[in-house]
Residue frames as a rotation matrix with the C-alpha (Angstrom) as fourth column:
MET 1
-0.668 0.053 0.743 110.14
0.518 -0.683 0.515 86.04
0.535 0.728 0.429 115.45
LYS 2
-0.846 0.337 -0.413 108.41
0.167 -0.569 -0.805 89.07
-0.506 -0.750 0.426 117.14
LYS 3
-0.139 0.967 0.213 104.68
0.967 0.179 -0.183 89.49
-0.215 0.180 -0.960 116.78
ARG 4
-0.963 -0.189 0.190 103.58
0.216 -0.967 0.136 92.72
0.158 0.172 0.972 115.28
ASN 5
-0.347 0.883 -0.317 100.50
0.460 -0.134 -0.878 94.53
-0.817 -0.451 -0.360 116.42
VAL 6
-0.418 0.223 0.880 98.30
0.884 -0.122 0.451 95.22
0.208 0.967 -0.146 113.15
LYS 7
0.598 0.792 -0.122 96.39
0.802 -0.591 0.091 98.05
0.000 -0.152 -0.988 114.84
ASN 8
0.503 -0.488 -0.714 99.53
0.154 -0.762 0.629 100.12
-0.851 -0.426 -0.308 115.20
ALA 9
-0.326 -0.625 0.709 100.65
0.786 0.237 0.571 99.38
-0.525 0.743 0.414 111.69
PHE 10
-0.277 0.353 0.894 98.16
0.758 -0.491 0.429 101.96
0.590 0.797 -0.132 110.21
LYS 11
-0.406 0.141 -0.903 97.98
0.714 -0.569 -0.409 105.31
-0.571 -0.810 0.130 111.77
PRO 12
0.707 0.692 0.146 95.82
0.626 -0.518 -0.583 108.25
-0.328 0.504 -0.799 110.60
PHE 13
-0.108 -0.754 0.648 97.71
0.897 -0.355 -0.263 110.63
0.429 0.553 0.714 108.27
VAL 14
0.792 0.299 -0.531 98.63
0.518 -0.791 0.327 113.78
-0.322 -0.534 -0.781 109.99
PRO 15
0.614 -0.667 0.421 100.85
0.304 -0.293 -0.907 116.16
0.728 0.685 0.023 108.23
LEU 16
0.008 -0.730 -0.683 104.09
0.991 0.098 -0.093 117.00
0.134 -0.676 0.725 110.05
VAL 17
-0.931 -0.238 -0.277 103.81
0.274 -0.957 -0.097 120.70
-0.242 -0.166 0.956 109.30
TYR 18
-0.089 0.993 -0.082 100.47
0.891 0.042 -0.452 122.23
-0.446 -0.113 -0.888 109.86
VAL 19
-0.911 -0.206 0.356 99.50
0.376 -0.770 0.516 124.87
0.168 0.604 0.779 107.35
PRO 20
-0.606 0.705 -0.369 96.57
0.243 -0.277 -0.930 127.04
-0.757 -0.653 -0.003 108.63
TYR 21
0.337 0.724 -0.602 95.57
-0.409 -0.463 -0.786 128.26
-0.848 0.511 0.140 105.11
GLN 22
-0.316 -0.406 0.858 95.70
0.636 0.580 0.509 126.92
-0.704 0.706 0.075 101.57
THR 23
-0.360 0.222 -0.906 95.46
-0.645 -0.761 0.070 128.63
-0.674 0.609 0.417 98.18
THR 24
0.476 0.471 0.743 93.24
0.269 0.726 -0.633 127.01
-0.837 0.501 0.218 95.53
SER 25
-0.248 -0.577 0.778 94.46
0.878 0.206 0.433 126.88
-0.410 0.790 0.456 91.94
LEU 26
0.303 0.479 0.824 92.38
0.754 -0.650 0.100 130.12
0.583 0.591 -0.558 91.26
GLY 27
-0.591 -0.670 0.449 94.16
0.248 -0.681 -0.689 132.04
0.768 -0.296 0.569 93.97
VAL 28
0.416 0.735 0.535 91.46
-0.395 -0.384 0.834 131.92
0.819 -0.558 0.130 96.60
ARG 29
-0.759 -0.651 -0.002 92.82
-0.314 0.368 -0.875 131.55
0.571 -0.664 -0.483 100.12
ILE 30
0.434 0.900 -0.025 90.79
-0.497 0.263 0.827 129.19
0.751 -0.347 0.562 102.18
ARG 31
0.180 -0.347 0.921 91.28
-0.973 0.074 0.218 127.63
-0.143 -0.935 -0.324 105.67
ASN 32
-0.765 -0.529 -0.368 92.79
-0.563 0.826 -0.015 124.22
0.312 0.196 -0.930 106.06
PRO 33
0.216 0.953 -0.214 89.87
-0.629 0.304 0.716 121.62
0.747 -0.020 0.665 106.18
ILE 34
0.397 -0.228 -0.889 91.89
0.484 0.875 -0.008 119.44
0.780 -0.427 0.458 108.62
ASN 35
0.838 -0.025 0.544 92.65
-0.419 -0.668 0.615 120.63
0.348 -0.744 -0.570 112.18
ARG 36
-0.050 -0.968 0.245 95.96
-0.961 -0.020 -0.276 120.00
0.272 -0.249 -0.929 114.10
LYS 37
-0.203 0.029 0.979 94.58
-0.622 0.768 -0.151 116.71
-0.756 -0.640 -0.138 115.38
GLY 38
-0.945 -0.293 -0.144 94.00
-0.252 0.373 0.893 115.57
-0.207 0.881 -0.426 111.92
GLU 39
-0.329 0.928 0.176 90.18
0.627 0.354 -0.694 115.70
-0.706 -0.118 -0.698 112.19
TRP 40
-0.610 0.286 0.739 88.03
0.683 -0.282 0.674 116.88
0.401 0.916 -0.023 109.30
ILE 41
-0.447 0.463 -0.766 86.39
0.518 -0.564 -0.643 120.27
-0.730 -0.684 0.013 110.04
GLY 42
0.122 0.574 0.809 85.50
0.985 0.032 -0.170 121.37
-0.124 0.818 -0.562 106.58
TRP 43
-0.872 -0.393 0.292 85.04
0.461 -0.861 0.214 124.83
0.168 0.321 0.932 105.08
THR 44
-0.496 0.703 -0.509 82.66
0.227 -0.461 -0.858 127.54
-0.838 -0.541 0.070 105.77
ALA 45
0.436 0.736 0.518 79.95
0.763 0.003 -0.646 128.72
-0.477 0.677 -0.561 103.28
GLU 46
0.752 -0.155 -0.641 81.86
-0.196 -0.981 0.007 131.86
-0.629 0.121 -0.768 102.74
GLU 47
-0.261 -0.965 -0.036 85.05
-0.556 0.120 0.823 130.12
-0.789 0.235 -0.568 101.64
VAL 48
-0.360 0.262 0.895 83.18
0.646 0.762 0.036 127.77
-0.673 0.592 -0.444 99.28
GLY 49
0.693 0.720 -0.018 81.28
0.527 -0.524 -0.669 130.70
-0.491 0.455 -0.743 97.86
ALA 50
0.506 -0.648 -0.570 84.49
-0.494 -0.759 0.424 132.52
-0.707 0.067 -0.704 97.23
HIS 51
-0.561 -0.727 0.396 86.01
-0.149 0.559 0.816 129.67
-0.814 0.399 -0.422 95.43
LEU 52
-0.014 0.714 0.700 82.84
0.822 0.406 -0.398 129.07
-0.569 0.570 -0.593 93.30
GLN 53
0.820 0.268 -0.506 82.77
0.020 -0.897 -0.443 132.75
-0.572 0.353 -0.740 92.45
ALA 54
-0.084 -0.933 -0.350 86.45
-0.603 -0.232 0.763 132.51
-0.793 0.275 -0.543 91.27
VAL 55
-0.638 -0.120 0.761 85.54
0.392 0.800 0.454 129.46
-0.663 0.588 -0.463 89.09
ARG 56
0.414 0.861 0.295 82.64
0.767 -0.156 -0.622 131.33
-0.490 0.484 -0.726 87.50
ASN 57
0.687 -0.264 -0.677 84.84
-0.387 -0.922 -0.033 134.42
-0.615 0.284 -0.736 86.77
TYR 58
-0.550 -0.833 -0.064 87.53
-0.422 0.211 0.882 132.18
-0.721 0.512 -0.467 85.16
SER 59
-0.345 0.357 0.868 84.92
0.693 0.721 -0.021 130.21
-0.633 0.594 -0.496 83.12
ASN 60
0.725 0.643 -0.246 83.57
0.370 -0.665 -0.649 133.65
-0.581 0.380 -0.720 81.82
THR 61
0.376 -0.681 -0.628 87.11
-0.640 -0.681 0.356 134.59
-0.670 0.268 -0.692 80.54
LEU 62
-0.269 -0.492 0.828 87.66
0.259 0.791 0.554 131.44
-0.928 0.363 -0.085 78.45
PRO 63
-0.708 0.017 -0.706 87.62
-0.639 -0.441 0.630 131.90
-0.301 0.897 0.323 74.70
PRO 64
0.404 0.883 0.238 84.71
-0.702 0.466 -0.539 130.49
-0.587 0.050 0.808 72.84
PRO 65
-0.037 -0.474 0.880 85.38
0.144 0.869 0.474 127.04
-0.989 0.144 0.036 71.29
PRO 66
-0.720 -0.328 -0.611 86.32
-0.453 -0.445 0.773 127.04
-0.526 0.833 0.172 67.70
LYS 67
0.287 0.942 -0.175 83.65
-0.688 0.075 -0.722 126.61
-0.667 0.327 0.669 65.05
SER 68
-0.174 -0.315 0.933 83.56
0.429 0.829 0.360 123.51
-0.886 0.463 -0.009 62.92
ASN 69
-0.591 -0.309 -0.745 84.16
-0.546 -0.527 0.652 124.09
-0.594 0.792 0.143 59.22
GLY 70
0.538 0.825 -0.174 81.74
-0.741 0.364 -0.564 121.36
-0.402 0.433 0.807 58.01
ASN 71
0.260 -0.413 -0.873 84.63
-0.705 0.537 -0.463 119.01
0.660 0.736 -0.151 56.98
GLY 72
0.853 0.154 -0.499 84.82
0.173 0.818 0.548 117.15
0.493 -0.554 0.671 60.25
CYS 73
-0.140 -0.972 -0.189 87.91
0.766 0.015 -0.642 118.95
0.627 -0.235 0.743 61.43
C-alpha cells in the first residue's frame, strides 16, 4: 500500500476564478479581501465605511416594530 504525505492532503483554499470585486448584500461594491495568491489583504477604511453607511441607511428605512396591545400578543 502506498504511503500518503499528510502535508499535501490539505492545501490552502484558493478560488479557481479570481474576482477582483464583490458586492455586499446592500449593494456596496468592495474589493476582494483575498489576493490572487490566497493571502488575506483585508479592506480599506473607505470600503468598510461605505458598507457601514449602507447598513445605517437601511436600518433607518425599516418600519417601526408593532406596538403590543396589552394582551400578550
